[in-house]
DRENDO-1510 file (C-alpha; in Angstrom, 1 decimal, always signed):
<recs>
REC; n; res; u; v; w
REC; 1; MET; +38.4; +48.1; +2.2 .
REC; 2; CYS; +38.5; +51.8; +3.0 .
REC; 3; LYS; +37.1; +53.8; +0.1 .
REC; 4; LEU; +39.5; +56.7; +0.9 .
REC; 5; PHE; +42.5; +54.4; +0.7 .
REC; 6; GLU; +41.3; +53.2; -2.7 .
REC; 7; GLU; +40.9; +56.8; -3.9 .
REC; 8; TRP; +44.3; +57.9; -2.5 .
REC; 9; SER; +46.3; +54.7; -3.1 .
REC; 10; GLU; +48.3; +56.0; -6.1 .
REC; 11; GLU; +49.4; +59.2; -4.1 .
REC; 12; ILE; +50.1; +57.1; -1.1 .
REC; 13; LYS; +52.2; +54.7; -3.2 .
REC; 14; GLU; +54.1; +57.6; -4.7 .
REC; 15; TYR; +54.7; +59.1; -1.3 .
REC; 16; CYS; +56.0; +55.8; +0.0 .
REC; 17; ALA; +58.4; +55.4; -2.9 .
REC; 18; LYS; +59.7; +58.9; -2.5 .
REC; 19; HIS; +60.4; +58.4; +1.2 .
REC; 20; ASN; +61.7; +54.8; +1.0 .
REC; 21; LEU; +58.6; +53.3; +2.8 .
REC; 22; ASN; +57.2; +49.9; +2.0 .
REC; 23; PHE; +53.8; +50.4; +0.4 .
REC; 24; ASP; +53.1; +46.6; +0.3 .
REC; 25; ILE; +53.4; +46.4; +4.1 .
REC; 26; LEU; +51.4; +49.6; +4.6 .
REC; 27; LYS; +48.5; +48.4; +2.6 .
REC; 28; SER; +48.3; +45.2; +4.7 .
REC; 29; MET; +48.0; +47.1; +7.9 .
REC; 30; LEU; +44.8; +47.9; +9.8 .
REC; 31; ILE; +43.1; +51.0; +8.4 .
REC; 32; SER; +40.9; +53.4; +10.4 .
REC; 33; TRP; +39.3; +56.4; +8.7 .
REC; 34; ASN; +36.8; +59.2; +8.7 .
REC; 35; ASN; +35.7; +61.7; +6.0 .
REC; 36; THR; +39.2; +63.3; +5.7 .
REC; 37; THR; +41.7; +61.0; +7.4 .
REC; 38; VAL; +43.1; +57.6; +7.0 .
REC; 39; MET; +45.3; +56.1; +9.8 .
REC; 40; PHE; +47.4; +52.9; +9.4 .
REC; 41; SER; +48.2; +50.9; +12.4 .
REC; 42; TYR; +50.0; +47.7; +13.2 .
REC; 43; CYS; +48.1; +45.0; +15.1 .
REC; 44; VAL; +50.5; +43.2; +17.4 .
REC; 45; PRO; +49.7; +39.5; +17.3 .
REC; 46; SER; +48.6; +38.2; +20.7 .
REC; 47; ASP; +49.8; +35.0; +22.3 .
REC; 48; SER; +46.7; +34.8; +24.4 .
REC; 49; ASP; +43.2; +33.8; +23.6 .
REC; 50; ASP; +42.0; +37.4; +24.3 .
REC; 51; GLY; +43.0; +38.6; +20.9 .
REC; 52; LEU; +42.3; +42.3; +20.6 .
REC; 53; TYR; +40.6; +42.3; +23.9 .
REC; 54; ASP; +43.9; +42.2; +25.8 .
REC; 55; ASP; +44.0; +46.1; +25.8 .
REC; 56; THR; +47.2; +46.2; +23.9 .
REC; 57; PRO; +47.1; +49.4; +21.8 .
REC; 58; SER; +47.9; +49.2; +18.1 .
REC; 59; PRO; +50.6; +51.6; +17.3 .
REC; 60; VAL; +49.7; +54.2; +14.6 .
REC; 61; ILE; +52.2; +54.0; +11.8 .
REC; 62; LEU; +51.1; +56.7; +9.4 .
REC; 63; ILE; +48.4; +59.3; +9.2 .
REC; 64; VAL; +47.1; +60.7; +5.8 .
REC; 65; GLN; +44.8; +63.7; +5.8 .
REC; 66; LYS; +43.1; +65.6; +3.0 .
REC; 67; THR; +43.2; +69.4; +3.3 .
REC; 68; GLU; +40.4; +71.7; +2.3 .
REC; 69; LYS; +42.3; +72.4; -0.9 .
REC; 70; GLY; +42.3; +68.7; -1.7 .
REC; 71; ASN; +46.0; +68.0; -1.0 .
REC; 72; LEU; +47.1; +65.1; +1.0 .
REC; 73; ILE; +49.3; +65.6; +4.1 .
REC; 74; PHE; +51.3; +62.7; +5.5 .
REC; 75; GLU; +52.2; +62.5; +9.2 .
REC; 76; HIS; +54.9; +60.1; +10.4 .
REC; 77; THR; +54.8; +58.7; +13.9 .
REC; 78; GLU; +57.6; +57.3; +16.0 .
REC; 79; TYR; +56.7; +53.9; +14.5 .
REC; 80; THR; +56.8; +54.8; +10.7 .
REC; 81; ASP; +60.4; +54.0; +10.1 .
REC; 82; LEU; +60.4; +51.0; +12.4 .
REC; 83; TYR; +57.6; +49.3; +10.4 .
REC; 84; LEU; +57.8; +50.7; +6.9 .
REC; 85; LYS; +61.4; +51.9; +6.2 .
REC; 86; LYS; +63.0; +49.8; +3.4 .
REC; 87; VAL; +66.5; +48.6; +4.3 .
REC; 88; VAL; +68.9; +49.5; +1.6 .
</recs>
């Protein structure tokens, strides 16, 4: 598991609740990270035996970055609502 996600999980959960996004789905997604950024992406299941080698890009769903002041910035993508928005 990504250490940054573990450190930031409560803030991410609060953000999701505030913006009507499904945190449970988000935390099950693929996570990429570096020292200041966590990216969540959706892995599209493949019907072929190639798996991830079929060159199908995984859409980035949400980007979370930590500023120099220590605040988290959340960046939605064109896929955020499609994959995470809770239906009311």
